[in-house]
N, C-alpha and C positions, 0 to 999 in steps of 0.2 A: 640725809646730810654727806657730803665726802672728804669733808675738814671744818677743825675748828678748834677756834680760842679763846678762853674766856680769861681774864686780867683784869685783878685787884690790885691797888697800887695805894700808902696814903699821900697826903699832901702833898709831900715830897716827893716825889715819885718815885719809889721805892717797893718797890714788886710784893703784897701781900698773902697770895694767892694766887695758883692759877690752873686750868685744866684745858686737857685737848682731847679726855677722852670723847667719844660717839659708841652708843651700845644702844641694836636695832636702831640705824641711822637717823638717832638722836641725842642731844647733848645730857651725860647721865648725871655729873656732878656739877651742886651749886655750893655756896661759901654761906661756911657758920659762926662768920663775926669774928672766927677766932686765927690766928697764927701761930703756927706750931702747934696747937691745942689750949694755946692761952686763949683767954677773953681778951679782943681790942677793945680800947676807952671809946665811950662814945663820941662823935664828931662823925665828920664827913668821911670817904671813900672812895675813889675813882672806878668806872670799870671799866671795860673796851670788851669788847667782841668783831671778831673774826671768821665768818664761815664760807663756806662755798657750798653749791648746792653739788647731786652724782650730773646733773646737765650739764655742768663748768660755773655757769653763773654762781656770781658772788651776791650775798645777803644784803641788801641795803641801808636797811638798820630799822629801827623804831623810829614810826611817826611823830613829829614833834609836835605837842601839845604846849600851849604859852596860857594859861588861867583857863584851861575847861578848851579852848579852840584851838583847834587843828591848821598848823602852820603849813598852807599847801608845799605839796611836795618835796620838804624838808624833810631828811631822813637821818638818823645817827648813831654810830656803833658805838657810843664811849659816852657818859656819864657820872652822875654821883648818886652815893647810897649813904644812908647817914644811919651809924648805930645808935639807937636809943633801946638803953634797960632799965 
């Protein structure tokens, strides 16, 4: 990867966590469900990823599945993650 960004937001659009760190051409950091080192409450959070490869092409996103079935040609670069403790 040439460029990369991953951000996590609360449901009101407030930035919770982000990274742009690449190590050996791969994303290095992952979110651990905290903000400033403190565990966040259970519930949904929104993630967004952008990535550009060395050849200049942009990552299309993750393939979209609905009920275990691939939706042909559908990609997404954002979604939700739910904290359950």
